[in-house]
N, C-alpha and C positions, 0 to 999 in steps of 0.2 A: 504493500500500500504506500502510495506517495503521499505521506501526511506531513506537511511542513507548514502548519499554521503560524501566524504571527502572534506572539504574546504581546498584548498591548500595554498592560499596566499591572501595577501591584499597589496595594495599600500597605504602607510601611510605617505607620504611626498615625497619630492624630494631629491634625493641623494646629490645634491650640496647644499641643504639648511638644511636638517635635518639629523643628523648623524645616521648611521645604528644602533648604539646602542639604540637610542631612538625609532627607528621604530620597531626593533625586540622586544624590551621590551613591547611596546604598543601591538603588536600582541599577545604575550604570555599572557599579562595581561587581554586581552579581550577574551581569550579562544581558540585562534588559536593554532593548533598543527603542522602545516606545512606552509612552505613559498616558494615562488619563489624568486630566486635571479637574479637580472638583471646585465648586464655587468657594468653599471655605479656604482653599489654597490661595485664591485671588484676594479674598478679604483679609486673611491673615498676613499676606505679603504686603498689602497696602498699609496695614497697621505697623508692620515691621519697618516700613519705609517712612513712617511718621505721618501717613495720610489718613483721611477719613474713608468712609465707604461710598463716596460720591462716584458718579460715572467716570469723571476724569481721573480720580484716584485709582479706580479699578483698571482703567486703561494703562496707567503707568505701572501698576503692579503686574499686569499681563506682560508688558514689555520686559520687566525684570525677570519674570518666570521664563519667558521665551529665551532670554539671553543665557540663563543658567542651563536650560535644556540644550541649547546650541553648543555651549562650551563642553557639556558632558556627552555630546553625541546622541542625545535623546530627541525623539520626535513625538510631539503631542498628537495623539490620534482621536481623542474624545474629550469633550468638555461636558461636564454633568454635575448635578442633576437639575434640569429645568423643571421644577416641581410645582404642584398646586396650580396648574394652568387650565386644563380643559374642564368644561362644564360649570364654570363659575356663574352664579346667578346675578351677581352685582356687576353691571356693565362697566362701572368705573374701575372695579378691580380687574376686569378683563382688559380694559384699555391700558391700565398700569402694567399688566403683564406683557402686553404687546410692546410697550416702550422698553421694558426690561429685555425682551427678546431682541430688539434692535441693538441694544448695548451688547448683548451676548454675541450677536453676529459680528460686531466689531472686535470683541475679545477673541472670538474664534479665528478671525483673520490674523490678528496679532500673534496668537499662539501657533498658527499654522495648521489648525485642524479643520476638517470639513464635516465633522460629525458632532451633533449635540444629542444627548440622551434625555428622554422624558419618561419618568416613572408615572404609572397611572396614579390618579389623584386619590389620596386617602383622607382628605378633609371630611370630617363627620357632619358638617353643616355648610350651607351656602353653596352647594353644588347640586347638579342634576345628573341623573343617570340616563337622560334622554339621549339616545344615540345620535339623533339628528343634530343636537347642539354640540355634542362631543366631536362629531365628525366635522361640523362646520368650523369649530375652533381649531382643530388640528389641521384642517385644510388651509386655513388662513396662515397658520404657522409655516406649513410646507411651501406655500406660495411665496412667502417672504424669503425663504431659503433658496427658492428657484431663481430669484432675482439677483442673488449674489454671484460674483465671479471670482473664484470658482463657486459652483453651487454648493450650498450647505445642506447636508442630509440630517434627518432626525430619526433616532432609534427609539421606538416606543417599547417600554418594558412593563410587563404586568407584575406588579408587586403582590405578594401573597396576602396582604392585608388591605388591598385597594377597596375603596368604598363601593364603587360600582363595577369595576373591572379588576379581577384578581387572578386571571388565568391566561395562559398563552392563547387559548382559543378566543378569549375576549379581545385581546390586542390584535390578533390576526384578522378578526372580523372588522375591526376599525381600520386597519391598514388597507384592507380590500376596499372598504367604502371610501376612504380618502383618495385612493387611486392615483397618487402622485409618485413619480419615479424616485424622489428623494425622501420618501416616507416609508420606513420599514421597521424591523423588529430588533430589539436586544433581547436575547433569551438567556436567562440566568437559571442554572440548574437548581440553585437553592429555592428560588421562587416557584419553579415548576414542581419539584419534589416536595417542598415544604407546604404546598397548598393541597395537592391531590393525594399525597402519600403520608406526609409527616404531620404530627399534631403535638406541640409541646405541652398541652394542658392535660394529657393523659399519661399514665405510668408507662405504657408501652412506647410512647413517643410516635405512635402511628395511628392513622385513621382506620376505621373499620373497613375491611376489604381493600386495604391499601394497595397490595400488589396487583389485584385485578383492575382497580381503578387506574393505576399508572400504566399498566399494559394497554388498556383500552385507549388512554390518552396518547400514548406513543404510537400506537397503530394509526390513530387519527392523524397524528402529526406527519407520519410518512405518507399517508394517503392524500392529505389535503393541503399541507403547507408547502408553499413555493420556497425552496431553499435559497433562491436568488433574492428573496426579500428579507433574509436574515442578515442584518448589517454587522452584527458581532455577537459573540457568545461569551458568557461569563460562567465558567465552571466553578461551583462553590458548594461546600458542605456545611454541616452544623453539628454541634455537640448534642448527643443524647443527654438530656438533663437528668440529674440524679433523682428528681422528684417532679411532679407536675407543676407547671408554671401557672399557679393559681394564688390567690391571696395567702400570704404566709411564706411564700418562696422569696428568698433574698433578692431575686431579680425582678419580682413582680412590680409592675407600674400600673397604677389604677387607670391612668388616662391614655394608655397605649393598648392596642390589640396585642394579645399574647405573641402572635407570630412576629410582630414588629419588635417587641422586647427581645425575643429569642434571636432575631436577626441582628439587632444592634449590639448584643452582648456575647453571643456564642457562635458566631460563624467561624468556619475553618476553610482553608484552601481545599480544593478538590484532592481526592486520593490521600487524605490524612486520617484514615481509619485508626491509625496507631495513637492518635490524639483524641479519639472519641467520636470521629465522624461516622455517621451511620446512614445517611440518606443515600438512595440508589443513584448516585451521580454517574457511575460507570454505565449503567443501562441507558441513561439519557444521552451521554456522550457517544456511546456506540450507535444509538439511533441516528444522531445528527451526523456523525463522521462516516460511519460505515453504511448505515441504512439509507442516508439521504445524500451522502457525498459532500458534506459541508467542508470547505477548505478556506474559510475566511478568517477574520480577526478573532483572536482568543484573548480574553482579559482576565487576569487573576485579581479578583476583588474580594476583600474580606473586611468584616467589622468584628471587633472584639473588645471586651472590657479590658483586655491586657494591653491594648494600644494606648491606654491612658497611663501606663507605667512610664514614669519620667526617665528611666535609665537610658542613657544615650545609645546603648547597644540595641535598643528595640528596633529601629529601622533596618539595621543589618540583619538581625535575627529573622525578621519577617521576610526580608528579601531572599535570604537563604532558603527559608521554608517555601516561598513561592516558586523559586527556581527548581527545587527538588520536586515539588508538586507537579510542575509542568513535565519534568522528565519522566516521572512515574506515569503520568497520563499518556504520554506519547508511547512509552513502552507497552502499557496495557492495551492501548488501541491497536498497536502494530501486532501484538500477539493475538488479539481477538480477530483481527482481520485475516491473519494467517490461517485461522480455523474455519473461516467462512468458505 
């Protein structure tokens, strides 16, 4: 199997704890050639430069981040997350988001990326699940990206705790309805498996009939999803918690959906079963790479309570884990392909 995807990014610490200089250096040192930049990186760099969070300050911060990446031989492949956008009921809020998007298009140009990621909206109020509204909003976004030179694309990601859309099927339906060449999908194995298969609120960590539900979902993916509309993939796992994530658990947060709390605190890189990973990531990646022939961008994204550890070694430790995770993934997929 000719499997040589591009690793786009790693999460190597938390922007408020570990400076971007340390995180980018760790990525380059461990062999990464591409990175994702998150909004917090821009805002924290603006603060580090003595600026506020105004549009002009963010622009200067983006120039600074781009200069660091250029010096380290890193290319920015994605800017994310442009969140809480689609389905807003307040027209003024929608217009404010459009103005923010125009700024992000400028930031993307400065950073040198042509992809912006949008997670599905998880606001619990002030939004609608009306698909006509959601599609209209996202079409407006895509049309603005089409006017850029080069064109900016948008990768729509279904988060497992989304208010109205929380599955890959939901995002795929929207992508088809939007129907723009620059509007596609970001598929994250954590969100796919963590929604249809995993459940952190029960002792087993699994939904009822989890395996059957996942198999049916992946069969549908092979049958119905156009692999060409997958703009990039994020393989990711999560810890099986020692007890259900309900009131009384030390991670429990009353104003967050359990899957969001689980994601924010206990994510792992893919193929880290030795650290407690248990989601069926391999089955999903085999479906995408072997079953569907995906050969596009791969991004190593992780969230963890351990990223708040102030030890300066954290970025390097996570970069090393990400690199090893990628190598294990390639080896496993090549072995599985050889059996087909």
